[in-house]
DOTI-424645 format. One line per field, with one value per residue (C-alpha): residue number from 1; y, x, z. Coordinates in Angstrom, 3 decimals. Layout:
<rotis>
nr <- NUM;...
py <- Y;...
px <- X;...
pz <- Z;...
</rotis>
This chain:
<rotis>
nr <- 1;2;3;4;5;6;7;8;9;10;11;12;13;14;15;16;17;18;19;20;21;22;23;24;25;26;27;28;29;30;31;32;33;34;35;36;37;38;39;40;41;42;43;44;45;46;47;48;49;50;51;52;53;54;55;56;57;58;59;60;61;62;63;64;65;66;67;68;69;70;71;72;73;74;75;76;77;78;79;80;81;82;83;84;85;86;87;88;89;90;91;92;93;94;95;96;97;98;99;100;101;102;103;104;105;106;107;108;109;110;111;112;113;114;115;116;117;118;119;120;121;122;123;124;125;126;127;128;129;130;131;132;133;134;135;136;137;138;139;140;141;142;143;144;145;146;147;148;149;150;151;152;153;154;155;156;157;158;159;160;161;162;163;164;165;166;167;168;169;170;171;172;173;174;175;176;177;178;179;180;181;182;183;184;185;186;187;188;189;190;191
py <- 263.289;262.887;264.305;261.708;263.034;263.538;261.838;264.948;265.235;267.828;270.022;269.351;271.445;271.959;272.640;272.421;270.617;273.156;270.838;270.114;272.162;269.229;269.896;268.049;265.954;263.793;260.833;261.509;261.283;257.956;256.546;257.661;256.008;252.852;252.858;253.071;250.356;247.910;247.023;244.406;242.267;242.318;241.925;238.808;237.351;237.538;239.291;236.834;236.997;235.415;236.121;238.791;242.204;245.581;248.987;249.717;246.125;245.332;244.343;246.053;242.860;242.070;245.604;245.236;241.816;243.114;246.343;244.171;241.503;243.672;246.607;249.127;252.367;253.928;256.829;254.669;253.630;249.983;249.585;245.873;242.607;239.280;236.835;233.813;232.356;228.991;229.134;232.831;234.278;237.422;237.138;236.331;237.812;241.254;244.489;247.697;251.024;254.640;254.445;251.496;247.704;245.296;241.624;238.839;235.753;233.346;233.695;231.709;234.706;237.827;239.986;239.340;241.763;243.617;247.233;249.606;253.053;254.537;257.205;254.622;253.374;255.021;252.481;249.001;246.401;242.945;240.210;236.360;236.248;238.859;242.546;244.386;247.597;249.777;252.370;255.666;254.094;251.679;248.877;246.539;244.453;241.942;240.289;237.309;237.775;235.033;237.779;239.839;237.034;233.809;231.568;230.198;231.056;232.475;234.303;235.961;236.585;238.438;240.609;241.410;241.985;244.368;246.356;246.544;247.608;250.575;251.409;251.187;253.221;256.038;255.722;256.055;259.147;260.843;260.720;262.790;260.534;259.605;261.785;259.815;260.861;260.645;263.290;265.613;265.191;265.926;268.988;270.358;269.563;271.393;274.441
px <- 49.721;52.134;52.263;51.076;53.606;56.863;56.308;57.097;55.194;52.594;51.103;47.393;45.108;47.766;46.113;49.406;52.671;55.334;58.044;56.649;53.443;51.119;47.478;46.634;43.409;41.414;43.030;46.249;44.232;42.700;46.064;47.441;44.444;45.198;48.806;47.932;45.260;47.390;49.244;46.600;47.827;51.472;50.508;48.465;51.105;49.029;51.324;53.227;55.759;53.463;49.691;48.972;50.575;49.987;51.455;54.401;55.597;53.911;56.541;56.504;55.823;52.771;51.431;52.037;50.226;47.318;46.903;46.766;44.544;42.085;42.032;43.387;44.761;48.036;46.206;45.147;47.605;47.429;47.083;46.379;46.511;45.090;45.704;43.296;44.278;45.923;49.589;49.824;48.907;47.433;44.226;41.673;41.173;40.857;42.660;42.141;43.165;42.757;39.885;38.009;37.741;38.187;37.141;37.497;35.914;36.721;39.605;37.509;35.178;37.353;34.629;32.501;34.798;33.191;34.223;32.889;34.355;35.157;32.604;29.820;30.600;29.158;30.309;31.782;30.782;32.174;29.737;29.917;33.276;32.045;32.794;29.571;30.004;27.057;26.190;24.247;21.012;21.129;22.234;25.115;27.681;29.653;33.051;34.166;37.045;39.048;39.655;41.510;43.576;45.307;44.900;41.545;41.382;38.094;39.444;42.059;39.349;37.219;40.256;41.144;37.541;36.761;39.979;39.407;35.854;36.949;39.766;37.602;34.855;37.423;38.778;35.307;34.583;37.497;35.833;32.871;29.826;28.556;25.669;22.725;21.717;17.995;18.721;20.420;17.518;15.003;16.888;16.843;13.155;12.396;14.421
pz <- 101.079;98.224;94.654;92.187;89.598;91.478;94.883;97.036;100.318;100.197;102.953;103.894;101.731;98.982;95.524;93.546;94.072;95.007;93.378;89.955;89.669;89.292;90.309;93.525;93.253;95.448;93.815;95.857;99.059;97.795;97.120;100.481;102.299;100.316;101.370;104.933;104.635;102.637;105.808;106.686;103.749;104.966;108.566;107.763;105.378;102.271;99.844;97.689;94.835;92.344;92.703;95.392;95.161;96.648;95.898;96.039;95.528;92.181;89.608;86.279;84.290;86.491;85.868;82.117;81.983;84.101;82.035;78.846;80.212;82.018;79.646;82.100;80.766;81.698;83.223;86.185;88.895;89.900;93.679;94.118;92.026;93.046;90.359;90.542;87.165;86.541;85.922;87.120;83.758;85.248;83.143;85.921;89.370;90.919;90.214;92.225;90.729;91.577;89.114;90.680;90.794;87.863;88.217;85.636;87.263;84.378;81.984;79.382;79.366;79.574;78.065;81.186;83.021;85.843;86.555;89.039;89.742;93.095;92.231;92.249;95.727;98.834;101.528;101.814;104.384;105.361;106.023;105.699;103.744;101.287;100.716;99.866;97.821;98.332;95.692;95.980;94.752;97.788;95.486;96.259;94.410;96.273;95.846;97.755;100.216;98.259;95.715;98.343;99.924;99.085;102.183;103.430;107.046;108.168;111.266;109.005;106.344;108.957;110.095;106.462;105.442;108.284;107.715;104.018;104.327;106.354;104.043;100.895;102.463;103.312;99.696;98.128;100.214;98.500;95.193;93.971;93.623;90.201;89.031;87.878;84.327;85.364;88.148;85.628;83.252;86.124;87.204;83.610;83.357;86.667;85.490
</rotis>
């Protein structure tokens, strides 16, 4: 695991970075899992110079456009960008951060942005060219595999999908689950 602030390697179980004093969080583990799982894109030849990027090879200008177009704050680290827009304008597609997933399906409707945080995800499954993100209430949201890869090759899609499902499930397990407001209210009522 590495410090999110200074990048120094940390001992397992460290609570504070010995180099800079930054408090170690589960986000560090989430990012480390992503870094090891991102190899699937490189191995399958899916990372490009214009519309498919993964940490640490995301150019500064791409991050800037994505933050602006998707409304992502500087407190989130961008892990993956798949630009599906025309002319590579970075205003449509998928962005994965240490906070969650952002999807804009149609750049003519940027206000229809979909966001779901890691804390809402219990597990991820790949099936029929889709990644299904299962929540704690046994509900699911799905994203087509084309948001995670450039080339249409169903054998490759299956390999990438299966690998990403495992990686994303591990990442989601690093984050405390969302607490349902109804459960909080019920607990208060019971007390």
